[in-house]
Structures are given as structure tokens and as C-alpha cells.
Backbone as CSV, one residue per row, in Angstrom:
resi,resn,N_x,N_y,N_z,CA_x,CA_y,CA_z,C_x,C_y,C_z
1,MET,94.931,80.936,72.495,95.532,81.805,73.471,95.535,83.135,73.160
2,ARG,94.951,84.171,73.709,95.149,85.428,73.283,96.412,86.187,73.568
3,ARG,96.797,87.116,72.745,98.250,87.512,72.664,98.214,88.847,73.154
4,THR,98.459,88.859,74.487,98.449,90.051,75.494,99.980,90.235,76.159
5,THR,100.222,91.092,76.537,101.499,91.643,77.217,100.882,91.944,78.846
6,ARG,101.690,91.151,79.523,101.196,91.555,80.837,102.229,92.158,81.701
7,TYR,101.912,93.192,82.597,102.362,93.959,83.461,101.924,93.819,84.694
8,PRO,102.848,93.333,85.623,102.458,93.003,87.092,102.694,94.700,87.928
9,VAL,101.595,94.652,88.696,101.850,95.832,89.930,101.671,95.339,91.107
10,THR,102.272,96.171,92.065,102.250,95.951,93.463,101.246,96.664,94.176
11,GLY,100.676,96.481,95.501,100.058,97.297,96.227,98.936,97.075,95.793
12,ALA,97.928,98.338,95.462,96.898,98.380,94.959,96.517,97.766,93.829
13,ASN,95.023,97.371,93.430,94.762,96.736,92.200,95.344,97.456,90.982
14,SER,95.429,96.840,89.751,96.043,97.556,88.556,95.158,98.813,88.368
15,LEU,94.154,98.956,88.396,93.273,99.922,88.058,93.559,101.451,88.813
16,TRP,94.070,101.091,89.992,94.697,102.323,90.980,95.929,102.786,90.161
17,HIS,96.672,102.148,89.444,97.627,102.595,88.731,97.183,103.093,87.326
18,VAL,96.110,103.293,86.912,95.776,103.566,85.460,96.384,104.793,85.091
19,TYR,96.763,105.789,85.661,97.453,106.938,84.926,98.909,106.825,85.087
20,LYS,99.452,105.617,85.528,100.719,105.665,85.350,100.837,104.693,84.157
21,THR,99.782,104.328,83.304,99.752,103.389,82.255,99.505,104.129,81.053
22,VAL,98.473,105.159,81.353,97.969,105.956,79.921,97.525,107.409,80.595
23,PRO,98.140,108.443,79.868,97.979,109.921,80.199,96.407,110.166,80.623
24,PHE,95.965,110.857,81.522,94.768,111.278,81.995,94.070,112.125,80.766
25,TRP,94.901,112.782,80.288,94.120,113.662,79.051,93.912,113.002,77.770
26,LYS,94.651,111.928,77.530,94.689,111.232,76.398,93.224,110.157,76.795
27,VAL,92.745,109.904,77.951,91.450,109.152,78.392,90.377,110.320,78.105
28,VAL,90.863,111.311,78.526,89.463,112.430,78.692,89.254,112.342,76.764
29,ARG,90.094,112.951,76.129,89.903,112.993,74.820,89.419,111.986,74.006
30,ASN,89.723,110.707,74.262,89.448,109.366,73.736,88.006,109.234,74.102
31,PHE,87.134,109.654,75.555,85.992,109.544,76.121,85.233,110.323,74.997
32,ILE,85.713,111.288,74.966,84.957,112.722,74.262,84.537,112.200,72.736
33,VAL,85.328,111.683,72.246,85.450,111.369,70.575,84.615,110.155,70.849
34,ILE,84.739,109.127,71.448,83.999,108.104,71.569,82.716,108.210,71.689
35,GLN,82.151,108.813,72.651,80.775,109.273,73.193,80.152,109.915,71.904
36,LEU,80.920,110.885,71.190,80.216,111.395,69.913,80.045,110.466,68.994
37,ALA,81.337,109.793,68.946,80.512,108.590,67.762,79.797,107.734,67.812
38,ARG,79.615,107.248,69.267,78.572,106.308,69.704,76.986,106.715,69.071
39,TYR,77.107,108.287,69.360,75.514,108.690,69.069,75.657,109.159,67.879
40,THR,76.468,109.255,66.883,76.134,109.905,65.509,75.826,108.830,64.556
41,PRO,74.745,109.101,63.492,74.261,108.049,62.629,75.129,108.081,61.413
42,PHE,76.197,108.887,61.457,76.983,109.422,60.067,78.205,108.380,60.175
43,LEU,78.288,107.425,59.404,79.269,106.487,59.360,80.727,106.896,58.869
44,SER,80.498,107.729,57.918,81.944,108.119,57.546,82.440,109.088,58.301
45,MET,81.470,109.868,59.212,81.950,110.472,60.067,82.576,110.070,61.245
46,LYS,81.837,108.576,61.683,82.584,107.849,62.661,84.157,107.459,62.792
47,ASN,84.228,107.016,61.142,85.507,106.454,60.800,86.551,107.478,61.010
48,TRP,86.394,108.773,60.324,87.142,109.790,60.323,87.451,110.153,61.735
49,LEU,86.481,110.198,62.805,86.735,110.317,64.099,87.698,109.416,64.714
50,TYR,87.652,107.845,64.479,88.267,107.018,64.750,89.652,107.137,64.277
51,ARG,89.676,107.354,62.957,90.869,107.255,62.481,91.979,108.640,62.942
52,THR,91.317,109.888,62.585,91.925,110.970,63.060,92.310,111.273,64.598
53,PHE,91.390,111.045,65.464,91.569,111.497,66.616,91.889,110.195,67.981
54,LEU,91.556,108.894,67.372,92.052,107.741,68.048,93.396,107.082,67.638
55,GLY,93.464,107.288,66.346,94.788,106.505,65.884,94.588,104.898,65.223
56,MET,93.047,104.600,65.186,92.649,103.615,64.743,92.980,103.326,63.139
57,LYS,93.221,101.864,62.488,93.274,101.783,61.365,92.113,101.249,61.209
58,VAL,91.215,101.796,60.419,89.725,101.448,59.828,89.723,101.528,58.454
59,GLY,89.347,100.315,57.738,88.901,100.331,56.434,88.170,100.675,55.663
60,ASP,88.015,101.050,54.651,87.212,101.885,53.811,85.517,101.090,53.739
61,GLN,84.389,101.739,54.178,83.227,101.358,53.924,82.830,100.194,55.185
62,THR,83.698,100.468,56.336,83.208,99.732,57.269,82.635,100.510,58.249
63,SER,81.345,99.747,58.933,80.297,100.390,59.517,80.409,99.971,60.794
64,PHE,80.352,101.171,61.760,80.363,100.839,63.275,78.597,101.594,63.640
65,ALA,77.722,100.547,64.186,76.451,100.814,64.694,76.606,101.725,65.804
66,LEU,75.185,102.342,65.987,75.054,102.886,67.174,75.487,102.312,68.423
67,MET,75.939,103.037,69.447,76.574,102.701,70.857,77.686,101.544,70.688
68,VAL,78.442,101.390,69.663,79.476,100.677,69.713,80.612,101.305,70.967
69,MET,81.124,100.596,71.827,81.909,101.029,72.771,83.360,100.615,72.339
70,LEU,84.263,101.624,72.211,85.675,101.095,71.754,86.391,101.286,73.276
71,ASP,87.609,100.752,73.191,88.446,100.985,74.522,88.726,102.375,74.544
72,VAL,88.445,103.015,75.631,88.902,104.139,76.085,90.325,104.360,76.264
73,MET,91.126,103.414,76.887,92.638,103.790,77.165,93.620,103.195,75.943
74,PHE,93.024,102.415,74.862,94.119,102.060,74.110,93.283,101.783,72.706
75,PRO,92.462,102.782,72.326,91.911,102.629,70.865,92.737,102.205,69.784
76,GLU,93.952,102.851,69.777,95.149,102.855,68.950,95.524,101.352,68.407
77,LYS,94.989,100.476,69.481,95.442,98.983,69.508,94.464,98.237,68.736
78,ILE,93.417,98.979,67.966,92.134,98.236,67.444,92.410,98.372,65.855
79,SER,92.375,97.469,65.050,92.192,97.668,63.595,91.253,96.907,63.004
80,VAL,90.470,97.578,62.128,89.222,96.825,61.293,89.415,96.790,59.932
81,GLY,89.274,95.958,59.175,89.397,95.788,57.756,88.357,96.324,57.002
82,ARG,88.399,96.272,55.568,87.416,96.933,55.073,86.075,96.300,54.795
83,ASN,85.238,97.137,54.672,83.699,96.585,54.384,83.016,95.650,55.477
84,THR,83.323,95.973,56.851,83.245,95.263,57.910,81.914,96.067,58.663
85,VAL,81.159,95.194,59.320,79.961,95.640,60.267,80.448,95.030,61.607
86,ILE,80.144,96.253,62.394,80.410,96.022,63.878,78.759,96.587,64.471
87,GLY,78.138,95.206,65.267,76.740,95.526,65.527,76.647,96.420,66.564
88,TYR,75.400,96.907,66.821,74.877,97.727,68.056,75.472,97.267,69.454
89,ASN,75.739,98.335,70.123,76.372,98.073,71.463,77.421,96.959,71.581
90,THR,78.322,96.734,70.539,79.471,95.670,70.762,80.406,96.801,71.355
91,THR,81.259,95.756,72.351,82.520,96.605,73.039,83.753,95.916,72.548
92,ILE,84.687,96.650,72.296,85.955,96.294,71.627,87.023,96.761,72.500
93,LEU,87.781,95.952,73.495,88.815,95.935,74.430,89.848,95.679,73.983
94,ALA,91.230,96.486,74.321,92.311,96.159,74.066,93.266,96.146,75.438
95,HIS,92.437,96.351,76.442,93.166,96.168,77.916,92.506,95.404,78.910
96,GLU,93.050,94.976,79.833,92.345,94.416,80.985,93.117,94.824,82.193
97,TYR,92.284,95.535,83.201,92.710,95.849,84.678,92.217,94.665,85.491
98,LEU,93.460,93.879,86.056,93.141,93.059,87.096,93.518,93.092,88.466
99,ILE,93.581,92.275,89.150,93.921,92.683,90.685,95.617,92.868,90.423
100,LYS,96.220,92.005,90.187,97.755,91.872,90.301,98.516,92.414,89.262
101,GLU,97.785,92.642,87.977,98.542,93.099,86.677,97.423,93.563,85.714
102,TYR,97.951,94.254,84.678,97.059,94.749,83.850,97.504,94.027,82.581
103,ARG,96.807,94.024,81.459,97.152,93.196,80.280,96.793,94.307,78.961
104,LEU,97.459,94.234,78.025,97.141,94.805,76.704,97.517,94.064,75.746
105,GLY,96.528,94.230,74.636,96.789,93.281,73.529,96.176,94.164,72.312
106,GLU,96.567,93.748,71.026,96.064,94.303,69.951,94.848,93.682,69.438
107,VAL,93.699,94.233,68.938,92.697,93.551,68.605,92.643,93.668,66.820
108,LYS,92.680,92.637,66.250,92.536,92.993,64.364,91.372,92.005,63.909
109,ILE,90.505,92.939,63.379,89.423,92.371,62.917,89.507,92.724,61.449
110,GLY,89.277,91.501,60.737,89.570,91.610,58.866,88.338,92.313,58.391
111,SER,88.772,91.768,57.118,87.770,92.419,56.297,86.687,91.657,55.713
112,GLU,85.144,92.371,55.742,83.885,91.667,55.412,83.537,90.645,56.439
113,VAL,83.950,91.284,57.601,83.533,90.513,58.976,82.229,91.107,59.253
114,MET,81.335,90.226,59.917,80.112,90.549,60.648,80.190,90.125,61.997
115,ILE,80.127,91.336,62.843,79.825,91.099,64.333,78.417,91.502,64.741
116,GLY,77.793,90.526,65.254,76.396,90.832,65.809,76.449,91.742,67.012
117,ALA,75.077,92.374,67.333,74.889,93.044,68.413,75.111,92.662,69.630
118,ASN,75.569,93.582,70.691,75.771,93.148,72.019,77.009,92.240,72.124
119,SER,77.885,92.133,71.443,79.036,91.195,71.567,80.119,91.865,71.986
120,THR,81.039,90.962,72.769,82.160,91.897,73.378,83.462,91.292,73.103
121,ILE,84.475,91.750,72.613,85.609,91.047,71.883,86.707,91.707,72.965
122,LEU,87.540,90.806,73.456,88.631,90.698,73.904,89.967,91.249,73.777
123,PRO,90.787,91.630,74.384,92.177,92.058,73.930,92.871,91.016,73.587
124,GLY,93.879,91.045,72.497,94.695,90.155,71.871,94.066,89.147,70.939
125,VAL,92.917,89.361,70.274,92.166,88.212,69.737,92.248,88.829,68.083
126,GLU,92.280,88.031,67.090,92.332,88.285,65.782,90.939,87.719,65.161
127,ILE,89.899,88.325,64.441,89.168,87.859,63.838,89.223,87.875,62.442
128,GLY,89.344,86.597,61.803,89.647,86.327,60.382,88.824,87.031,59.184
129,ASP,89.221,87.427,58.141,88.309,87.769,57.061,87.368,86.884,56.621
130,GLY,86.011,87.419,56.351,85.049,87.026,56.037,83.960,86.304,57.526
131,ALA,84.470,86.347,58.471,84.124,85.616,59.760,82.642,86.284,60.051
132,ILE,81.857,85.598,60.833,80.457,86.082,61.216,80.442,85.645,62.778
133,VAL,80.244,86.633,63.644,80.056,86.556,65.036,78.639,86.867,65.439
134,SER,78.076,85.835,65.861,76.486,85.957,66.519,76.742,86.914,67.445
135,ALA,75.229,87.468,67.578,74.742,88.622,68.477,75.255,87.893,69.847
136,GLY,75.600,88.881,70.634,76.053,88.238,72.301,77.037,87.346,72.380
137,THR,78.124,87.490,71.608,79.151,86.417,71.709,80.265,87.188,72.520
138,LEU,80.917,86.369,73.498,82.065,86.840,74.210,83.351,86.389,73.174
139,VAL,84.011,86.957,72.380,85.200,86.611,71.832,86.313,86.721,72.394
140,HIS,86.790,85.481,73.085,87.902,85.329,73.895,88.979,84.738,73.127
141,LYS,88.803,84.266,72.104,89.829,83.538,71.432,89.771,83.811,69.668
142,ASP,90.924,83.410,69.120,90.959,84.075,67.573,89.731,83.393,67.176
143,VAL,89.259,83.832,65.797,88.058,83.464,65.042,88.888,83.163,63.676
144,PRO,88.823,81.842,63.159,89.486,81.502,61.945,88.752,82.402,60.901
145,PRO,89.308,82.788,59.650,88.550,83.339,58.624,87.401,82.494,57.988
146,GLY,86.492,83.192,57.834,85.184,82.727,57.238,84.157,81.864,58.201
147,CYS,84.571,81.698,59.277,83.991,80.898,60.233,82.481,81.666,60.786
148,PHE,81.674,80.855,61.287,80.539,81.273,62.258,80.682,81.125,63.499
149,VAL,80.974,81.835,64.280,81.148,81.786,65.645,79.860,82.434,66.802
150,GLY,79.702,81.654,67.731,78.860,82.082,68.630,78.869,81.624,70.159
151,GLY,78.126,82.267,71.059,77.995,82.104,72.324,78.749,82.688,73.523
152,ASN,78.909,82.189,74.692,79.637,82.542,75.699,79.917,81.165,76.529
153,PRO,80.954,80.469,76.549,81.825,80.666,75.845,81.660,80.832,74.259
154,MET,82.490,81.204,73.846,82.335,81.370,72.011,82.995,79.976,71.414
155,GLN,82.140,79.482,70.524,82.535,77.972,69.969,82.244,78.373,68.358
156,ILE,82.836,77.489,67.594,82.618,77.463,66.285,81.375,76.758,65.813
157,ILE,80.368,77.557,65.649,79.159,77.146,64.977,79.423,76.183,63.601
158,TYR,79.836,77.026,62.587,80.103,76.465,61.314,81.590,76.786,60.784
159,THR,82.340,75.906,60.381,83.662,76.130,59.797,83.510,76.927,58.566
160,LYS,84.295,77.547,57.667,84.490,78.232,56.290,84.009,77.341,55.436
161,GLU,84.215,76.070,55.468,83.748,75.133,54.353,82.298,74.734,54.676
162,GLN,81.748,74.749,55.867,80.409,74.310,56.221,79.474,75.674,55.803
163,VAL,79.994,76.929,55.851,79.584,78.103,55.537,79.039,78.053,54.173
164,GLN,80.219,77.558,53.542,79.792,77.829,52.045,79.206,76.582,51.491
165,ARG,79.207,75.496,51.821,78.026,74.496,51.413,76.625,74.892,51.811
166,ARG,76.596,75.331,52.949,74.931,75.842,53.571,74.658,77.012,52.215
167,ILE,75.816,77.923,52.179,75.486,79.001,50.943,74.995,78.457,49.645
168,LEU,75.921,77.426,49.152,75.608,76.821,47.705,74.032,75.821,48.257
169,LYS,73.733,75.181,49.011,72.387,74.463,49.040,71.454,75.687,49.178
170,GLU,71.439,76.738,49.844,70.245,77.762,49.750,70.033,78.230,48.348
171,GLU,71.074,78.585,47.690,71.277,78.989,46.482,70.665,77.993,45.503
172,ASP,70.815,76.602,45.559,70.332,75.612,44.695,68.740,75.484,45.117
173,GLN,68.335,75.660,46.278,66.918,75.561,46.770,66.407,76.798,46.325
174,GLY,66.732,77.831,45.820,66.181,79.018,45.381,65.938,79.038,43.967
175,ASN,66.420,78.105,43.234,66.139,77.995,41.700,65.233,77.175,41.400
């Protein structure tokens, strides 16, 4: 189960209430910073922009590929560990605006994680250290450390132990 906080709304759907939940100028600033970072090839500059202007926690040597789309409303709810790779065109969300409610949840991505291109990470999930997320995956629940996951809906393809056995087997075959 994802860890999100639910906020009910009345009347129009929750997106009509957006500027009651987040200040307009914060969204404008975040949008500009995210768009600049999406197109810059300079990894250290992206991390600096995210830390300085969006309030994100980003570990050393973490790499956000081109076109990564961060949550425009609540990027400060996203944290990424050290030496992680976020693949091309991945979307990381910390909010969901629904008909009768909106939900907010922190996204915690561990260290040495590999997230494949075109993946979507929903609010309230944790991706453990050393996990691998296959390209095009919808991450709708937690990913245990060291696991290899993929698909829509996301499923565990290999556990941490199975991944380690496969690596040892490949190393033995290489000698």
C-alpha cells in the first residue's frame, strides 16, 4: 500500500482546488526550474537546481537523464539517494488530483538504484537501495532493496537473492 495522505474536496474535482493546496507562484517557479533541468545535459547543474530551488534531497553522483519530469506541485517530497540513475523521460509524482480528493505522498528512491526510461513513479512509494526498475514500468507500490522489477502493473521479476545468483553465474561463465 502506498503511503499517501488523503484530502477530501467538495464541489468541483480536486484540480479545481489546486491553488488552495499549493501557491501559484511556487508552481510557476517549479515549472521553470524543472523545464530548464529537463533539457540541460549537465548532471551537476540539474542536481544543484533540484536541491537549491525545489528543496529536493539528491545524493552525490545521482544522474537524472534528459526529459525527466518531476512533480511540479510538490517536488520537495521527492528524495533520491547516492549514485542513482533516473532514465530518460521518467515521471516522478508526489501528488494525485482525483475527483473527490487529492493525495500527497513522499517518494523515496534509494542509493545505487537504476530506473529505466519512460517509467512512472506514483506518490507514496519507496524504492530500496540497489533496486532495478525496468523501462516503461508503472511503480505503484514499494520496491524491495536489490530487486529487479518491471511491467504495468509492476511485478517483481527477480528478488535480491536471484539477482545476486545471476550475477555470480555470469561471472563464472565469463572466466
